[in-house]
N, C-alpha and C positions, 0 to 999 in steps of 0.2 A: 404466437406472440413473435414479431419480426426478429423486436431484441433476446431471443433465445434460439434462434435459428439454428448455431454452431454450438450449441451445449445442451446436452440431452439430458434430461432429467429423471430418464424410465426405470433407471434402478432404482434411484431412490423412492420412488412414490411404492415400491412395492415390501418395501421395510416399512416396519414401523418400530417409529423414535420414542424412546422417554426423556424424561427431563432427567438433572441430574441429581442425587440425593448424597452425593460423597461427600463430608465431613473434610474441611479444612487441616490440613497435616499440621505437625508441630513446628516444622523446616522447612524451607527449601530445597530441592535436588541440589546436589555440590558443583553440578557444571553452573546452574541458572545464582547459586549464591556468589559462586566466584565471578559473573559475569555483572552481577551490579555494587560488586566493594566499592570499587573505586570512578569516581570520573563522572557520578551523579548528582546533581542537589538534593534533588528528592525520589525516590524511586517508592512507585504504588501496584502492589500486586493482588493477583483477581486471579483466582482460584476458579475453572469452569463458571468463567459468568459472574461468581461473588467477592465481594472488594474482603481485601483479606489482610485486618489493619495488622495482626501479628507479625506477616509475614513482610513488612513493610515501613522504608523507612522516612520519614518526613523531616524536613530542616524547619527549621526555627526560627535562621536568621532573615528568612525572606519572607514578604508580604504574601500570600494567597490562600487562596481560599479553596478547599474542597470540599465538597457536603454529598447526602446521600439524600436523594428525592424519592420516594413513595410515587408509584406509575397509578396510572390507571386504566382499563384494559376492558375500552369499551371500543365499537369499529364508531361510534358518532367521533370518539376525539379524533380519529389517524386523519390526518389530512395529504396522504403521501400518493404519488401517484407509483406509487414500486411494491411489486407483491412481497418483496423479499425485506421488507422495512413494515408493514403491516404485521407481517409473521414475528417479524423481532419484538415488536412493541404488543401481543396476545401473549406472548412465552416470557415477557419481560420479569423478572422479580424488582430492580432495582432500576435508578434511573443516576448516575454519577456526572457530576460537575465540580471540572477544575476551572476557578477562574484567576485571573492576573489583575493586579489592581492599578489603576491608573498611574503611568510614570514609572511602574516597576519595572527593570530588566532582571532579569533571575541572569547570572553569569553561568552556569552551567546545565546542560541537558536536563531534561526531568523524563523517569522511563517509569512507562508504563508498560508490565509486561502481565500480557494473557494467556495464563496458563491451565490444559487440557487435560486431564484428564478420563480413563475411557473404562467404560464395564465391561468385563469381556461376555459375561453372559447375554446382555441385548444392548442395539443401538442408542445412542444419548445425543439427545440436543441442547445446548448451550447457545445460549442468548444472554448479549452484553449491549448495553446502550452508554454512550458519555457524550458529556457537553465540553466542550472550551470557550471557554470566553477570555479575550485579551482586552483589555480598555484603551482608551486613547492613550497613546505613545510610551504604551508598555512593549515588552519584550520577551520574548522564550522560543528556545529551543526543546522540541521534543522526540522520544525515540518510542516511537508504541510496537512493541514485540506481540506475537503471536505463537507459542511453542505445544508442541506436546510431550508429554511426559512417556508415556509407551507407543510403540506400534497399533494399529487399529485396523480393523478389519471393514468398518464402515462409523461414522459420527458425523454430525455437522456441529461447525461453529455461524454463528449466524451474529453477524457485530456491526453495531451503528455508530460513527463516530459525525458529531457536529461540529463547524469549529465555524465562532464570529469574531471578526478583526474590526474593532471599532475603527475612529481616525487614527493614521499614520502610525498603528501597533504591528508589528513583524513578528513572524513567525517563522520557523524552520522546523520542518514535521514530518519526520524519517518513521516509515512504517516496514515494518519485515514480517515477514511470513515464512516461519519455519517449523509449523505444524508437521504431525507423524504419517509418515506414509500411511495412503487407504482415507486418510481423511478429508473431508467434503466441508468447504471454506465459502462463507458467503459474507463481502465485505461492502459497506456503503459508507461512503465519506459525501460530507455537504460543508459545502465552504459557502461563507458569503463576506466578501472583504468591504471594508468601510474606506471612506475618502483616504487617498495616499497611501493605503495598507499597501503590508509588502508581505508576500506567501512564496515561500518554499517548500516545497513536498517531492519526496521521492518515497516511490514502493517500490521494493525489494520483494518479489517471488521465490522464493525455495522448497517450500513442502508443499506439501497436503498432494489429495489423487485429481482431486477438484478443485480450484479457485476460479471463483465469480466475483469478480469487484467494481462498482459503480461509482464512479469519482464524478461532484458535481459541482463545479465554480459558478460564482456569482459576483462578478467585478460590476456592484451597486453602487460604489462611491467614485468620483473623476480622480481622474488620475492613479487609481489603482491597479497592483502589476501583481500576475501570477506566473511562477515557475513550476507544471505541472509537469514530472518526470518518471518514469519507473522503469524499472528490466528486469523481466524472468526468464530465469533459465530450465528449464522443461528437458527431463529424461524419460526414459521405459515409457511410461502411458498418460505420463503428465497432461491434465487438461486445463491452460489456465484461459478465462476468458475478462478481457477490458474495455468495461463498456464506461462512456464518459461525453458530460459536456461541461464547457467553456462556454457561460453567457457573457456576454461585456454589454453590459445597462447603461453605462456610463460613461461619459467625453474622455478621451485621451486615459483610458484603460490599453492594457499593455499583457497581453498574453503568449507564454514559449512553452511548449511541452514538445517533449522530446521521450519516447520508450524504445527499449532496445531489446532485440531478444532472442538468446540460442537455446537452440532444438535440438536433441538429438533423438536417435532410438523412432519410437513409432508416437514419439508426444504432438501436441497441438497446442494452438497460441490461437485467440481472437484479438484482435486489436478495432474494436467499434467507436470510435471517439469521433466526437463534432463541435465545433467552433463556430455559436449564433453570434453574429454581431446586431443588434438590433438597430433600428430607427434613431434611440435617442443617444445613439454610443458613437458620434462623430469622431475622427482623427486616435481612429483606435488600432491597434496593429496587434497582429495574429500571427503565429508562427507555429507550425504542425508536422510532426515528422517521425515516421513511424520504421526502425530500420531494423532485420531480422538474419541471424547467420542461420541457416540449415546444416547441420552435422550430419546427415543422414538423407537417403532418398525417401525415409518411409513419414519422416517430419513435413507438418504440414500448419500451415499459419493463413490467414482468412484476414485480411487486413481493409481496413476501410477508414482512411480519415477522411472528412469532411466538412463545407465552408457553409455556411448558410448566411448568405450577406444582406443586410435590409436598408445599407447607407451606402453611398456612392463615397465620400470621404474619410475611407480607411485603406488600411495596409494588410493585406491575408496571403498567404502561401503556407499551402499542405503538401505535403509528399511520402511517398511508401518506398522502400527500396528492401529486396529481401535474395539473399545469394548464397554460395557457401566461400570459402577463405579463397580469397585472390593468390591462386598460382605465383605470380611474380613475386607476390610481399616474399611467400615461401621461398622461393627459388633464389631473392635479394640477401636472407638470411643465411640459406645454404652456403651462399659464396660466401658469408662472414665466417666459415668452419665453425657452423653452429647445427646442430644433430636436426632431423627432420622431428623427430614428436617434441623435442623443446623449442625449435621455431614457433609450429604451431600453436603449442601452449603460453607461449609468449604473445602472439598474435591474439588470443582467445583474449588471456588477461589482460592488453591494454584496451580490447573495446569495450571487456565488462568495466576496469576498475575507470572506467573514464567518466562514468554513470555518479562516479562520489567526487570529482571536480566541484572544489566550496562548498562542500557538507563541512558541516562539523567535525572539527578536528578530534575528539572522543569517539562521537560516534561512527567515524569513518576507523579509528583503533578497534573499536568492537565490530563493526560486520564486515570487515575484511578478512578474518581469519575463517568466518564461515561462507563466503565467497568463495576463497581461497576451495577452502573444501569439497564443496559444488563441482568447482570445475575441474576437478581432478575426474570427475566421471565421463568426461565426456574424453572418447577413445579416439587418439592420431589415427587410426584405422578407418575410423568413419567421415572420414575428410580424401574424394576422390581427385 
C-alpha cells in the first residue's frame, strides 16, 4: 500500500499480541500525579485504554459532559478507509465522549492522560477511542498525553480521537507522545470544522520506537480555520510516520500547516501530507511546510508535502527543507564568546521551542521540561 511505503510492519506481523487484563492501580505514578496537580480544569486518566474514574479529577464548576458509550464490534458498522481504525473498533471495549455545551468557555486546559503498562510475559495491544464535541460558540483547550509506565520490548497502542467543532467553536488541541522506548504507537486524529470555527492543534512526538499518526482535517464550514502543526524529536532508531490530509470543502477556509523535526543517530521520519482544495471552496488559502534538522549523516527524512487544487480562485503554497545546522550561525555565536556546545544547544532549542509560540501557557509550562530533557540527547559531536 502506497501510504505504508516508508514504514515496515514486518516485525509486528511476527508477534502475537494480547489485550490487556491488568487492573487499574490505586494511585497514579508520582511523576504523573505531580504533572496533573496544578493548572488543569479537569483531568481524565485512562489505564491501558480503560477510563479510571478513581484516578481522575472532574471539576464541578463547568458545564461539560463526559460519558462512556458501549461499542458495537461488527464490520457492518465500519465506514473508515483506515486499516488501523478498523482494528481499533474491533478490539475496543468502550467509546468515550467529551462534550462542551453551547457558549461554554472552559478557562483552564482539560487533560486526558492515557497511561500504558506492559506485561513482561507477552506483548499487549491497547485500544482506545474518544470523541470530542464543542457546540456553538464554545471554547476549550485540551492536552492529550500518551505515556508509558515502564520500558517495554514490544506493545501496541492504537488510539482514535474524533473531534467536531460546531459554528464559531474554538479548540486548542495539544497532543503529547512520551510512550516507552520499544512501544509501537498508531494514532488517528479526525477533525470536522463548522462555520467560522477555529482549530489549533500541535502534535509533539518524543517517545516510542515506531509511531505512525494519521491526521484528517475537514474544513466543512465557511470561513473555518485550522492551524495543524507538529514537531518530532528522533534519536537512536526511532521511526515516526506522519500521514495527513486537510480538505477545504467550504468557501473562504484557511489552513496553516508546519511540521518540524530533529533527527539524530539512525532515526527516520516520514512526512506525507496533502492539502486538497475542493471545487466548492473558492477564495480558500492554504499553507504547508515541513522542515527538518539532521544531526547525523545516517538520519533519514522522507518528506512529501502535496497540493491537490480543484478551484482556480484560491491561494496555496507548500514546501520542504532539510539540512544540518547553518555553520554561519554557529560561527556568529562563537564570535560572541559562546562555546560551541552551548551555541549548538541554543540553536536546537530555538528551533524546537518556536513550535510552542501561541500555545496555552499552562501547556507550555508542562511540556517544556519534557522537550528540554529530550533535546539533551542530541550531542554536539553529531554536527559536522
